[in-house]
N, CA, C and O of each residue as an XYZ file, in Angstrom:
604
protein
N     -11.735      5.204     15.939
C     -10.537      4.434     15.650
C     -10.577      4.010     14.177
O     -11.575      3.466     13.706
N      -9.491      4.265     13.468
C      -9.425      3.796     12.082
C      -8.325      2.754     11.963
O      -7.373      2.735     12.743
N      -8.476      1.898     10.981
C      -7.528      0.801     10.755
C      -6.907      0.959      9.374
O      -7.606      1.040      8.364
N      -5.579      1.000      9.354
C      -4.830      1.088      8.109
C      -4.139     -0.246      7.865
O      -3.397     -0.732      8.719
N      -4.377     -0.824      6.725
C      -3.751     -2.081      6.328
C      -2.603     -1.777      5.379
O      -2.789     -1.115      4.358
N      -1.418     -2.264      5.722
C      -0.241     -2.115      4.869
C       0.177     -3.505      4.437
O       0.558     -4.338      5.259
N       0.103     -3.746      3.140
C       0.481     -5.034      2.562
C       1.707     -4.801      1.699
O       1.749     -3.868      0.897
N       2.705     -5.662      1.872
C       3.924     -5.477      1.088
C       4.596     -6.818      0.809
O       4.304     -7.829      1.447
N       5.494     -6.793     -0.153
C       6.384     -7.920     -0.408
C       7.775     -7.347     -0.567
O       7.964     -6.286     -1.162
N       8.754     -8.070     -0.022
C      10.132     -7.588     -0.085
C      11.079     -8.769     -0.153
O      10.969     -9.706      0.639
N      11.999     -8.730     -1.085
C      13.028     -9.772     -1.175
C      14.374     -9.245     -0.689
O      15.117     -9.971     -0.030
N      14.693     -8.005     -1.003
C      15.992     -7.441     -0.645
C      15.943     -6.657      0.659
O      16.985     -6.312      1.216
N      14.753     -6.379      1.143
C      14.593     -5.576      2.349
C      14.233     -4.125      2.061
O      13.823     -3.404      2.971
N      14.377     -3.680      0.815
C      14.075     -2.285      0.485
C      12.596     -1.956      0.669
O      12.252     -0.950      1.290
N      11.727     -2.799      0.131
C      10.292     -2.526      0.263
C       9.857     -2.655      1.713
O       8.956     -1.941      2.152
N      10.481     -3.553      2.460
C      10.155     -3.681      3.879
C      10.518     -2.409      4.635
O       9.747     -1.964      5.487
N      11.672     -1.813      4.345
C      12.047     -0.534      4.969
C      10.985      0.519      4.677
O      10.603      1.289      5.558
N      10.517      0.546      3.447
C       9.488      1.514      3.057
C       8.185      1.240      3.809
O       7.530      2.169      4.281
N       7.810     -0.047      3.919
C       6.580     -0.415      4.617
C       6.637      0.005      6.085
O       5.651      0.494      6.635
N       7.779     -0.186      6.707
C       7.935      0.212      8.107
C       7.807      1.725      8.262
O       7.255      2.202      9.254
N       8.310      2.478      7.293
C       8.183      3.932      7.333
C       6.728      4.361      7.127
O       6.262      5.290      7.787
N       6.011      3.699      6.224
C       4.580      3.989      6.028
C       3.839      3.727      7.339
O       3.000      4.527      7.754
N       4.150      2.609      7.985
C       3.507      2.265      9.259
C       3.816      3.315     10.325
O       2.936      3.709     11.090
N       5.056      3.759     10.370
C       5.437      4.793     11.342
C       4.628      6.071     11.122
O       4.147      6.683     12.076
N       4.484      6.461      9.875
C       3.696      7.653      9.566
C       2.236      7.494      9.944
O       1.629      8.419     10.483
N       1.665      6.322      9.663
C       0.256      6.080      9.999
C       0.050      6.071     11.514
O      -0.944      6.593     12.019
N       1.002      5.470     12.229
C       0.881      5.390     13.694
C       1.001      6.758     14.367
O       0.619      6.911     15.527
N       1.521      7.737     13.662
C       1.660      9.068     14.254
C       0.313      9.769     14.405
O       0.217     10.802     15.068
N      -0.710      9.214     13.798
C      -2.068      9.763     13.932
C      -2.769      9.025     15.068
O      -2.910      7.802     15.028
N      -3.206      9.766     16.074
C      -3.885      9.153     17.212
C      -5.119      8.392     16.756
O      -5.735      8.711     15.739
N      -5.462      7.375     17.539
C      -6.652      6.567     17.271
C      -6.545      5.799     15.952
O      -7.553      5.533     15.298
N      -5.315      5.447     15.570
C      -5.107      4.682     14.343
C      -4.461      3.351     14.677
O      -3.421      3.301     15.333
N      -5.076      2.286     14.228
C      -4.501      0.948     14.338
C      -3.844      0.626     13.004
O      -4.453      0.794     11.947
N      -2.608      0.165     13.055
C      -1.884     -0.200     11.844
C      -1.724     -1.713     11.808
O      -1.229     -2.321     12.756
N      -2.152     -2.309     10.702
C      -1.977     -3.738     10.477
C      -0.972     -3.865      9.343
O      -1.260     -3.514      8.199
N       0.213     -4.373      9.674
C       1.317     -4.504      8.718
C       1.474     -5.980      8.388
O       1.770     -6.789      9.267
N       1.276     -6.334      7.115
C       1.314     -7.743      6.735
C       2.103     -7.953      5.449
O       2.022     -7.165      4.507
N       2.864     -9.035      5.441
C       3.474     -9.480      4.193
C       2.354    -10.034      3.318
O       1.398    -10.627      3.819
N       2.476     -9.839      2.039
C       1.397    -10.176      1.103
C       0.846    -11.598      1.265
O      -0.373    -11.766      1.246
N       1.687    -12.627      1.424
C       1.096    -13.965      1.538
C       0.251    -14.155      2.793
O      -0.603    -15.040      2.837
N       0.484    -13.327      3.814
C      -0.248    -13.451      5.071
C      -1.506    -12.594      5.124
O      -2.330    -12.769      6.022
N      -1.668    -11.688      4.197
C      -2.826    -10.789      4.180
C      -4.050    -11.540      3.672
O      -3.966    -12.342      2.742
N      -5.182    -11.265      4.299
C      -6.410    -11.997      3.975
C      -7.516    -11.062      3.477
O      -7.417     -9.839      3.570
N      -8.543    -11.668      2.960
C      -9.738    -10.935      2.556
C     -10.302    -10.169      3.753
O     -10.700     -9.013      3.614
N     -10.340    -10.801      4.923
C     -10.868    -10.149      6.117
C     -10.045     -8.910      6.474
O     -10.599     -7.883      6.868
N      -8.716     -9.013      6.335
C      -7.868     -7.845      6.587
C      -8.292     -6.680      5.707
O      -8.414     -5.546      6.170
N      -8.511     -6.973      4.436
C      -8.900     -5.938      3.484
C     -10.261     -5.352      3.841
O     -10.425     -4.133      3.879
N     -11.226     -6.211      4.099
C     -12.585     -5.744      4.372
C     -12.682     -4.956      5.683
O     -13.506     -4.049      5.799
N     -11.854     -5.292      6.659
C     -11.905     -4.634      7.960
C     -11.091     -3.346      8.025
O     -11.127     -2.641      9.034
N     -10.365     -3.037      6.967
C      -9.528     -1.828      6.981
C     -10.308     -0.613      6.481
O     -11.249     -0.724      5.695
N      -9.878      0.545      6.970
C     -10.451      1.808      6.509
C      -9.624      2.413      5.383
O     -10.129      3.211      4.594
N      -8.349      2.030      5.310
C      -7.442      2.507      4.278
C      -6.400      1.444      3.994
O      -6.118      0.598      4.842
N      -5.829      1.487      2.805
C      -4.929      0.439      2.337
C      -3.684      1.047      1.720
O      -3.762      1.985      0.926
N      -2.527      0.500      2.096
C      -1.256      0.864      1.460
C      -0.659     -0.408      0.877
O      -0.530     -1.417      1.570
N      -0.299     -0.354     -0.395
C       0.282     -1.497     -1.100
C       1.730     -1.173     -1.429
O       2.020     -0.132     -2.019
N       2.650     -2.075     -1.043
C       4.065     -1.890     -1.333
C       4.641     -3.070     -2.077
O       4.415     -4.222     -1.708
N       5.381     -2.782     -3.117
C       5.949     -3.852     -3.927
C       7.312     -3.470     -4.478
O       7.584     -2.295     -4.725
N       8.170     -4.471     -4.671
C       9.343     -4.213     -5.498
C       8.903     -4.242     -6.959
O       7.860     -4.798     -7.301
N       9.698     -3.649     -7.784
C       9.464     -3.753     -9.223
C      10.212     -4.998     -9.703
O      11.434     -5.084     -9.589
N       9.464     -5.953    -10.238
C      10.061     -7.181    -10.764
C       9.771     -7.275    -12.250
O       8.620     -7.420    -12.662
N      10.831     -7.190    -13.055
C      10.680     -7.262    -14.509
C       9.669     -6.250    -15.023
O       8.894     -6.546    -15.933
N       9.675     -5.057    -14.443
C       8.774     -3.998    -14.865
C       7.339     -4.214    -14.425
O       6.422     -3.637    -15.010
N       7.123     -5.047    -13.390
C       5.786     -5.385    -12.934
C       5.797     -5.454    -11.411
O       6.861     -5.424    -10.793
N       4.630     -5.546    -10.814
C       4.546     -5.721     -9.365
C       5.048     -7.116     -8.985
O       5.177     -7.992     -9.839
N       5.321     -7.304     -7.727
C       5.710     -8.602     -7.195
C       4.592     -9.615     -7.431
O       3.410     -9.276     -7.375
N       4.976    -10.845     -7.690
C       3.993    -11.913     -7.844
C       3.175    -12.135     -6.583
O       2.018    -12.548     -6.662
N       3.765    -11.864     -5.413
C       3.036    -12.037     -4.155
C       1.943    -10.979     -3.986
O       0.879    -11.264     -3.436
N       2.202     -9.776     -4.454
C       1.158     -8.746     -4.433
C       0.051     -9.125     -5.414
O      -1.132     -8.997     -5.099
N       0.429     -9.582     -6.580
C      -0.568    -10.033     -7.566
C      -1.399    -11.178     -6.983
O      -2.611    -11.237     -7.192
N      -0.745    -12.089     -6.252
C      -1.454    -13.194     -5.613
C      -2.504    -12.668     -4.626
O      -3.622    -13.183     -4.581
N      -2.152    -11.650     -3.837
C      -3.129    -11.061     -2.917
C      -4.336    -10.544     -3.689
O      -5.480    -10.795     -3.309
N      -4.079     -9.826     -4.767
C      -5.177     -9.317     -5.582
C      -6.011    -10.471     -6.149
O      -7.240    -10.408     -6.149
N      -5.347    -11.514     -6.626
C      -6.065    -12.669     -7.179
C      -6.963    -13.328     -6.132
O      -8.077    -13.750     -6.444
N      -6.483    -13.418     -4.899
C      -7.242    -14.084     -3.838
C      -8.420    -13.265     -3.332
O      -9.392    -13.821     -2.821
N      -8.337    -11.950     -3.472
C      -9.368    -11.109     -2.843
C     -10.291    -10.392     -3.817
O     -11.334     -9.883     -3.408
N      -9.938    -10.342     -5.078
C     -10.690     -9.492     -6.005
C     -12.181     -9.815     -6.049
O     -13.001     -8.952     -5.733
N     -12.546    -11.020     -6.428
C     -13.976    -11.308     -6.610
C     -14.776    -11.226     -5.314
O     -15.870    -10.663     -5.321
N     -14.275    -11.766     -4.201
C     -15.082    -11.633     -2.980
C     -15.129    -10.218     -2.407
O     -16.039     -9.898     -1.641
N     -14.167     -9.364     -2.763
C     -14.106     -8.023     -2.148
C     -14.635     -6.912     -3.025
O     -15.030     -5.867     -2.507
N     -14.656     -7.092     -4.307
C     -14.853     -5.936     -5.190
C     -16.149     -5.167     -4.972
O     -16.198     -3.970     -5.255
N     -17.180     -5.805     -4.489
C     -18.426     -5.072     -4.237
C     -18.494     -4.490     -2.827
O     -19.469     -3.828     -2.471
N     -17.453     -4.738     -2.022
C     -17.463     -4.288     -0.628
C     -16.405     -3.237     -0.318
O     -16.307     -2.780      0.821
N     -15.622     -2.850     -1.301
C     -14.521     -1.921     -1.033
C     -14.608     -0.663     -1.894
O     -13.597     -0.004     -2.134
N     -15.790     -0.334     -2.352
C     -15.989      0.823     -3.219
C     -15.406      2.072     -2.581
O     -15.771      2.436     -1.463
N     -14.505      2.721     -3.290
C     -13.855      3.976     -2.898
C     -13.033      3.862     -1.610
O     -12.825      4.857     -0.915
N     -12.565      2.645     -1.295
C     -11.654      2.499     -0.159
C     -10.389      3.272     -0.487
O      -9.802      3.056     -1.548
N      -9.947      4.174      0.397
C      -8.750      4.952      0.123
C      -7.509      4.061      0.120
O      -7.350      3.186      0.971
N      -6.633      4.307     -0.858
C      -5.417      3.516     -0.924
C      -4.268      4.342     -1.467
O      -4.452      5.372     -2.116
N      -3.069      3.845     -1.175
C      -1.826      4.457     -1.639
C      -0.868      3.350     -2.067
O      -1.058      2.182     -1.730
N       0.162      3.737     -2.815
C       1.128      2.777     -3.358
C       2.540      3.253     -3.055
O       2.840      4.444     -3.132
N       3.406      2.299     -2.707
C       4.835      2.580     -2.613
C       5.610      1.449     -3.288
O       5.274      0.273     -3.146
N       6.656      1.830     -4.027
C       7.380      0.888     -4.882
C       8.883      1.075     -4.713
O       9.391      2.196     -4.707
N       9.574     -0.038     -4.577
C      11.032     -0.047     -4.607
C      11.438     -0.536     -5.991
O      11.198     -1.692     -6.341
N      12.048      0.336     -6.772
C      12.287      0.034     -8.184
C      13.775     -0.033     -8.508
O      14.566      0.799     -8.063
N      14.129     -1.030     -9.283
C      15.476     -1.090     -9.834
C      15.557     -0.284    -11.113
O      16.635      0.162    -11.505
N      14.430     -0.098    -11.759
C      14.344      0.680    -12.989
C      13.584      1.963    -12.670
O      14.032      2.747    -11.834
N      12.444      2.191    -13.319
C      11.705      3.427    -13.041
C      10.402      3.217    -12.265
O       9.794      4.191    -11.822
N       9.969      1.985    -12.094
C       8.789      1.694    -11.301
C       7.457      1.920    -11.971
O       6.418      1.585    -11.403
N       7.460      2.483    -13.172
C       6.182      2.845    -13.802
C       5.371      1.630    -14.235
O       4.141      1.685    -14.222
N       6.014      0.548    -14.612
C       5.276     -0.656    -15.006
C       4.514     -1.242    -13.827
O       3.344     -1.605    -13.950
N       5.186     -1.332    -12.685
C       4.531     -1.836    -11.476
C       3.385     -0.907    -11.066
O       2.305     -1.366    -10.694
N       3.629      0.387    -11.139
C       2.602      1.362    -10.775
C       1.377      1.219    -11.672
O       0.251      1.162    -11.179
N       1.587      1.162    -12.976
C       0.454      1.023    -13.913
C      -0.342     -0.244    -13.637
O      -1.572     -0.229    -13.679
N       0.353     -1.338    -13.357
C      -0.333     -2.607    -13.110
C      -1.215     -2.520    -11.863
O      -2.360     -2.972    -11.877
N      -0.687     -1.946    -10.799
C      -1.474     -1.817     -9.570
C      -2.641     -0.853     -9.778
O      -3.757     -1.120     -9.332
N      -2.385      0.251    -10.447
C      -3.470      1.207    -10.706
C      -4.593      0.570    -11.519
O      -5.770      0.832    -11.273
N      -4.231     -0.252    -12.470
C      -5.250     -0.905    -13.312
C      -6.100     -1.868    -12.479
O      -7.324     -1.894    -12.608
N      -5.452     -2.645    -11.640
C      -6.194     -3.573    -10.781
C      -7.061     -2.791     -9.792
O      -8.204     -3.169     -9.535
N      -6.525     -1.713     -9.243
C      -7.271     -0.892     -8.278
C      -8.551     -0.333     -8.892
O      -9.552     -0.155     -8.197
N      -8.518     -0.058    -10.189
C      -9.744      0.411    -10.858
C     -10.826     -0.646    -10.802
O     -12.003     -0.323    -10.643
N     -10.441     -1.909    -10.930
C     -11.414     -2.996    -10.855
C     -12.063     -3.090     -9.484
O     -13.264     -3.334     -9.373
N     -11.270     -2.896     -8.447
C     -11.811     -2.887     -7.083
C     -12.620     -1.615     -6.817
O     -13.488     -1.584     -5.945
N     -12.319     -0.583     -7.580
C     -12.876      0.755     -7.391
C     -12.309      1.420     -6.133
O     -13.006      2.159     -5.438
N     -11.013      1.139     -5.851
C     -10.303      1.846     -4.784
C     -10.153      3.306     -5.192
O     -10.256      3.647     -6.370
N      -9.911      4.147     -4.221
C      -9.712      5.574     -4.474
C      -8.276      5.946     -4.088
O      -7.925      5.913     -2.909
N      -7.449      6.299     -5.071
C      -6.083      6.740     -4.802
C      -6.160      8.103     -4.127
O      -6.773      9.032     -4.654
N      -5.527      8.219     -2.945
C      -5.667      9.460     -2.176
C      -4.360     10.234     -2.022
O      -4.346     11.313     -1.428
N      -3.276      9.700     -2.545
C      -1.998     10.415     -2.453
C      -1.084      9.883     -3.545
O      -1.177      8.720     -3.939
N      -0.204     10.745     -4.026
C       0.655     10.299     -5.118
C       1.606      9.202     -4.633
O       2.084      9.240     -3.499
N       1.873      8.232     -5.502
C       2.721      7.091     -5.144
C       4.147      7.524     -4.804
O       4.642      8.542     -5.288
N       4.784      6.727     -3.963
C       6.196      6.913     -3.660
C       6.957      5.820     -4.391
O       6.722      4.631     -4.174
N       7.869      6.235     -5.256
C       8.715      5.285     -5.979
C      10.163      5.578     -5.620
O      10.680      6.660     -5.897
N      10.806      4.601     -5.001
C      12.226      4.697     -4.666
C      13.006      3.987     -5.775
O      12.781      2.806     -6.042
N      13.898      4.696     -6.398
C      14.684      4.119     -7.491
C      16.085      3.813     -6.988
O      16.808      4.716     -6.566
N      16.470      2.542     -7.031
C      17.770      2.133     -6.513
C      17.686      1.918     -5.007
O      16.669      1.457     -4.489
N      18.761      2.255     -4.319
C      18.766      2.108     -2.863
C      17.761      3.064     -2.229
O      17.605      4.203     -2.671
N      17.089      2.591     -1.199
C      16.124      3.423     -0.485
C      16.891      4.473      0.320
O      17.783      4.144      1.102
N      16.533      5.732      0.118
C      17.223      6.838      0.785
C      16.399      7.357      1.963
O      15.234      6.998      2.130
N      17.019      8.195      2.763
C      16.291      8.845      3.863
C      15.141      9.694      3.324
O      14.081      9.781      3.944
N      15.354     10.309      2.180
C      14.293     11.107      1.551
C      13.121     10.217      1.161
O      11.964     10.588      1.362
N      13.416      9.039      0.602
C      12.358      8.085      0.244
C      11.568      7.678      1.485
O      10.339      7.621      1.456
N      12.279      7.398      2.569
C      11.615      6.966      3.797
C      10.768      8.088      4.390
O       9.703      7.827      4.949
N      11.224      9.315      4.277
C      10.424     10.444      4.753
C       9.139     10.572      3.920
O       8.069     10.858      4.457
N       9.257     10.360      2.617
C       8.061     10.386      1.753
C       7.102      9.265      2.142
O       5.885      9.451      2.097
N       7.628      8.116      2.520
C       6.784      7.003      2.947
C       6.071      7.324      4.257
O       4.892      7.009      4.418
N       6.781      7.949      5.190
C       6.136      8.357      6.443
C       5.001      9.339      6.155
O       3.926      9.247      6.747
N       5.247     10.272      5.248
C       4.211     11.242      4.860
C       3.026     10.534      4.204
O       1.873     10.893      4.444
N       3.310      9.541      3.385
C       2.270      8.750      2.727
C       1.381      8.085      3.773
O       0.156      8.179      3.700
N       1.997      7.410      4.749
C       1.229      6.745      5.801
C       0.459      7.722      6.658
O      -0.690      7.467      7.018
N       1.082      8.839      6.987
C       0.451      9.873      7.795
C      -0.771     10.443      7.097
O      -1.823     10.617      7.714
N      -0.633     10.731      5.825
C      -1.733     11.319      5.049
C      -2.899     10.348      4.924
O      -4.054     10.742      5.081
N      -2.604      9.078      4.641
C      -3.657      8.068      4.538
C      -4.396      7.936      5.865
O      -5.626      7.955      5.900
N      -3.645      7.803      6.952
C      -4.264      7.614      8.264
C      -5.063      8.843      8.697
O      -6.174      8.711      9.211
N      -4.506     10.027      8.493
C      -5.211     11.251      8.887
C      -6.511     11.404      8.110
O      -7.544     11.749      8.686
N      -6.466     11.152      6.818
C      -7.676     11.264      6.004
C      -8.748     10.290      6.429
O      -9.931     10.627      6.452
N      -8.331      9.067      6.771
C      -9.303      8.059      7.240
C      -9.837      8.456      8.617
O     -11.040      8.386      8.867
N      -8.945      8.867      9.497
C      -9.343      9.212     10.871
C     -10.340     10.372     10.888
O     -11.293     10.360     11.666
N     -10.126     11.360     10.042
C     -10.968     12.553     10.061
C     -12.113     12.502      9.048
O     -12.822     13.491      8.863
N     -12.294     11.360      8.397
C     -13.412     11.176      7.489
C     -13.310     11.962      6.191
O     -14.321     12.209      5.534
N     -12.108     12.352      5.822
C     -11.920     13.097      4.578
C     -12.159     12.207      3.359
O     -12.692     12.651      2.342
N     -11.764     10.974      3.480
C     -11.934     10.047      2.358
C     -13.208      9.263      2.563
O     -13.554      8.419      1.736
């Protein structure tokens, strides 16, 4: 049994739609437990007990959500020596191009020493069916890799 943790923040509902699609994709892999949490509710224990991590954020002023940053702030020092090469993926709902938020998360992930295992999904503007399908694929790929010990 593998556990996938999906942490997200959403104000308009776009990132939440994406998070639900990531969860749907992860749940399609047998023997996978999906823990879906809004960023303020996610804990250090959630992170440490997961086999894989998906981070979802809106793009705010060319940066990640403050709530996602808060999660990183709360967990970085106690977790950084315990999450070496934990597989992770990113999904972003962007009003602009999403690259600022992506760079910020990637930089923080280097400090944790997470291992990016699939290319990020960035939805620009309204979330489309194509974006949601990419999110399902993202969740499926993360869960399958964790379940089969690829990562």
